[in-house]
Kinemage of the C-alpha trace (Angstrom):
@kinemage 1
@onewidth
@group {chain A} dominant
@subgroup {mainchain}
@vectorlist {calphas} color= white
{ca unk a 1} P 39.229 -41.161 17.596
{ca unk a 2} L 40.085 -40.042 13.949
{ca unk a 3} L 37.948 -42.374 11.633
{ca unk a 4} L 39.461 -41.767 8.168
{ca unk a 5} L 42.528 -39.948 6.955
{ca unk a 6} L 40.180 -38.559 4.393
{ca unk a 7} L 39.618 -34.483 4.838
{ca unk a 8} L 35.846 -33.665 4.492
{ca unk a 9} L 34.184 -30.446 3.586
{ca unk a 10} L 31.131 -29.344 4.918
{ca unk a 11} L 29.195 -30.289 2.287
{ca unk a 12} L 30.502 -33.973 2.055
{ca unk a 13} L 30.234 -34.227 6.222
{ca unk a 14} L 26.454 -33.360 5.750
{ca unk a 15} L 25.703 -36.062 3.384
{ca unk a 16} L 28.250 -38.545 5.023
{ca unk a 17} L 26.113 -41.869 6.151
{ca unk a 18} L 28.624 -44.791 6.964
{ca unk a 19} L 25.271 -47.464 7.796
{ca unk a 20} L 25.988 -47.456 11.515
{ca unk a 21} L 24.285 -45.192 14.484
{ca unk a 22} L 27.660 -44.020 15.367
{ca unk a 23} L 27.706 -40.248 16.049
{ca unk a 24} L 30.305 -37.719 14.576
{ca unk a 25} L 31.793 -34.462 15.209
{ca unk a 26} L 33.828 -33.114 12.180
{ca unk a 27} L 36.865 -31.458 13.557
{ca unk a 28} L 39.124 -29.462 11.334
{ca unk a 29} L 37.917 -31.392 8.142
{ca unk a 30} L 38.633 -34.796 10.042
{ca unk a 31} L 35.306 -37.266 11.122
{ca unk a 32} L 35.785 -37.846 14.684
{ca unk a 33} L 33.967 -40.550 16.334
{ca unk a 34} L 31.932 -39.310 19.437
{ca unk a 35} L 32.234 -41.813 22.425
{ca unk a 36} L 29.159 -42.717 24.666
{ca unk a 37} L 27.904 -40.486 27.109
{ca unk a 38} L 28.586 -41.349 30.653
{ca unk a 39} L 25.578 -41.737 32.816
{ca unk a 40} L 26.456 -38.579 35.085
{ca unk a 41} L 27.370 -36.510 31.958
{ca unk a 42} L 23.620 -37.480 30.729
{ca unk a 43} L 22.003 -36.620 34.228
{ca unk a 44} L 23.557 -33.456 34.041
{ca unk a 45} L 22.584 -32.859 30.810
{ca unk a 46} L 18.926 -33.464 31.437
{ca unk a 47} L 19.011 -32.044 34.805
{ca unk a 48} L 19.881 -28.388 32.957
{ca unk a 49} L 17.419 -29.209 30.072
{ca unk a 50} L 14.406 -29.428 32.803
{ca unk a 51} L 15.841 -26.383 34.767
{ca unk a 52} L 15.995 -24.400 31.379
{ca unk a 53} L 12.627 -25.349 30.657
{ca unk a 54} L 11.153 -23.629 33.525
{ca unk a 55} L 12.339 -20.246 31.794
{ca unk a 56} L 11.745 -20.697 28.365
{ca unk a 57} L 9.927 -22.629 25.911
{ca unk a 58} L 10.665 -25.917 25.321
{ca unk a 59} L 10.791 -25.359 21.345
{ca unk a 60} L 14.139 -23.572 22.087
{ca unk a 61} L 16.018 -26.590 23.802
{ca unk a 62} L 18.000 -29.328 22.022
{ca unk a 63} L 20.284 -32.149 22.846
{ca unk a 64} L 21.973 -33.594 19.880
{ca unk a 65} L 21.915 -30.754 17.625
{ca unk a 66} L 25.221 -29.847 16.025
{ca unk a 67} L 26.473 -26.387 15.348
{ca unk a 68} L 28.953 -25.332 12.614
{ca unk a 69} L 31.862 -23.235 14.139
{ca unk a 70} L 34.807 -21.823 12.857
{ca unk a 71} L 38.186 -23.687 12.411
{ca unk a 72} L 40.751 -24.165 10.271
{ca unk a 73} L 38.851 -26.496 8.300
{ca unk a 74} L 35.412 -27.205 8.521
{ca unk a 75} L 34.150 -27.954 11.932
{ca unk a 76} L 30.717 -29.235 13.304
{ca unk a 77} L 30.250 -29.595 17.273
{ca unk a 78} L 27.579 -31.430 19.508
{ca unk a 79} L 27.193 -29.773 22.504
{ca unk a 80} L 25.562 -31.697 25.724
{ca unk a 81} L 23.081 -29.145 25.735
{ca unk a 82} L 21.991 -25.896 23.443
{ca unk a 83} L 19.352 -23.206 23.805
{ca unk a 84} L 18.374 -21.205 20.940
{ca unk a 85} L 17.244 -17.953 20.129
{ca unk a 86} L 13.881 -17.507 18.269
{ca unk a 87} L 15.812 -16.612 15.306
{ca unk a 88} L 17.926 -19.913 15.495
{ca unk a 89} L 14.771 -21.780 16.290
{ca unk a 90} L 13.110 -20.660 12.996
{ca unk a 91} L 15.971 -20.984 11.026
{ca unk a 92} L 16.072 -24.511 11.869
{ca unk a 93} L 12.358 -25.491 11.525
{ca unk a 94} L 11.515 -27.855 8.952
{ca unk a 95} L 15.442 -28.501 8.165
{ca unk a 96} L 16.325 -32.289 7.161
{ca unk a 97} L 18.922 -32.325 9.924
{ca unk a 98} L 19.378 -30.656 13.293
{ca unk a 99} L 22.402 -28.688 12.326
{ca unk a 100} L 22.812 -25.029 12.806
{ca unk a 101} L 24.726 -24.043 9.757
{ca unk a 102} L 26.996 -21.109 9.005
{ca unk a 103} L 24.329 -18.835 7.550
{ca unk a 104} L 21.949 -19.033 10.796
{ca unk a 105} L 21.830 -17.348 13.599
{ca unk a 106} L 23.679 -18.870 16.481
{ca unk a 107} L 22.203 -20.377 19.488
{ca unk a 108} L 21.966 -18.221 22.737
{ca unk a 109} L 23.844 -20.859 24.868
{ca unk a 110} L 25.701 -24.152 24.511
{ca unk a 111} L 26.499 -26.385 27.558
{ca unk a 112} L 29.691 -28.984 27.598
{ca unk a 113} L 30.176 -31.445 30.180
{ca unk a 114} L 33.466 -32.344 30.392
{ca unk a 115} L 34.316 -35.982 29.909
{ca unk a 116} L 37.212 -37.563 32.213
{ca unk a 117} L 40.603 -37.274 30.660
{ca unk a 118} L 42.951 -34.615 29.681
{ca unk a 119} L 42.120 -34.566 26.138
{ca unk a 120} L 38.344 -33.951 27.090
{ca unk a 121} L 39.446 -30.790 28.988
{ca unk a 122} L 41.707 -29.287 26.275
{ca unk a 123} L 38.794 -29.713 23.765
{ca unk a 124} L 36.387 -28.204 26.078
{ca unk a 125} L 38.212 -25.249 27.555
{ca unk a 126} L 40.470 -24.610 24.732
{ca unk a 127} L 39.263 -25.286 21.263
{ca unk a 128} L 35.384 -24.974 21.867
{ca unk a 129} L 35.919 -21.800 23.760
{ca unk a 130} L 37.639 -20.175 20.452
{ca unk a 131} L 35.188 -21.923 18.263
{ca unk a 132} L 32.038 -20.861 19.985
{ca unk a 133} L 33.153 -17.250 20.584
{ca unk a 134} L 34.171 -16.999 16.963
{ca unk a 135} L 30.642 -18.208 16.210
{ca unk a 136} L 29.146 -15.766 18.141
{ca unk a 137} L 27.548 -17.594 20.990
{ca unk a 138} L 26.857 -15.511 23.499
{ca unk a 139} L 27.162 -17.673 26.193
{ca unk a 140} L 28.800 -21.050 26.771
{ca unk a 141} L 28.938 -23.290 30.026
{ca unk a 142} L 31.699 -26.041 31.003
{ca unk a 143} L 30.365 -28.269 33.750
{ca unk a 144} L 33.344 -30.270 34.905
{ca unk a 145} L 32.507 -33.026 37.285
{ca unk a 146} L 35.916 -34.027 37.952
{ca unk a 147} L 37.273 -30.352 38.877
{ca unk a 148} L 34.030 -30.062 40.677
{ca unk a 149} L 33.148 -26.544 39.095
{ca unk a 150} L 30.889 -24.881 36.614
{ca unk a 151} L 32.645 -22.430 34.198
{ca unk a 152} L 30.129 -19.623 32.699
{ca unk a 153} L 31.570 -17.983 29.875
{ca unk a 154} L 30.182 -14.527 28.896
{ca unk a 155} L 30.887 -13.253 25.253
{ca unk a 156} L 32.132 -9.760 25.618
{ca unk a 157} L 33.372 -7.816 22.591
{ca unk a 158} L 34.306 -11.035 20.639
{ca unk a 159} L 36.214 -13.050 23.688
{ca unk a 160} L 34.798 -14.981 26.828
{ca unk a 161} L 34.955 -13.692 30.351
{ca unk a 162} L 34.808 -16.479 32.490
{ca unk a 163} L 33.454 -16.923 35.975
{ca unk a 164} L 34.100 -20.105 37.980
{ca unk a 165} L 31.561 -21.406 40.350
{ca unk a 166} L 31.673 -24.514 43.026
{ca unk a 167} L 29.994 -25.886 45.750
{ca unk a 168} L 27.045 -23.684 46.937
{ca unk a 169} L 28.047 -20.574 44.516
{ca unk a 170} L 25.169 -19.244 42.961
{ca unk a 171} L 25.858 -19.604 39.082
{ca unk a 172} L 25.344 -16.021 37.736
{ca unk a 173} L 24.002 -15.873 34.010
{ca unk a 174} L 23.150 -12.998 31.946
{ca unk a 175} L 20.701 -14.983 29.536
{ca unk a 176} L 18.840 -16.490 32.605
{ca unk a 177} L 18.953 -13.927 35.226
{ca unk a 178} L 16.082 -15.414 37.414
{ca unk a 179} L 18.057 -18.724 37.458
{ca unk a 180} L 18.786 -19.904 41.150
{ca unk a 181} L 21.035 -22.707 40.703
{ca unk a 182} L 24.286 -23.795 42.613
{ca unk a 183} L 27.290 -25.445 41.301
{ca unk a 184} L 26.533 -28.285 43.673
{ca unk a 185} L 22.912 -28.602 42.500
{ca unk a 186} L 24.448 -29.039 38.641
{ca unk a 187} L 27.142 -31.311 39.606
{ca unk a 188} L 25.031 -33.219 42.040
{ca unk a 189} L 22.390 -33.671 39.505
{ca unk a 190} L 23.464 -37.605 38.976
{ca unk a 191} L 23.184 -38.374 42.607
{ca unk a 192} L 19.562 -37.385 43.079
């Protein structure tokens, strides 16, 4: 839901405060309120966070961290889960706001968990896909509980190549080669 007709620059967005605890994304200069996450989406994100924590240091894992991406106008996204590189973690250290700015190295992986509704699918499959690719994020996962699938997108020559996993398919991640995780395990995280 667009909050105002005003178009924000990135600088204006970074200092915007409305006195509430509402969360926003900046999408092509428009302030868009983020709805509350479903319990299932939260459970999946926490499951993945704990899974990745077995392979990498916890200081590289983020929930709620923003990343500024390319767009027609200023755009800042808040993935459900982010895995930083050592370089992006160093650039973020000590900053007053947990946001990966354009002059910082990109994270190595972002995960989006699709909320119900066609609009959310378009946002995660179409818009964020091109934005994250343009930002140079090496790997992008789309977890879709409604379609019972996990899409792993790997950046190759500036574009994402995708692999779709369902059921007992073992996820293949070039970033996390030692990962032994099926689509079913990810999608059923909220049921455990």
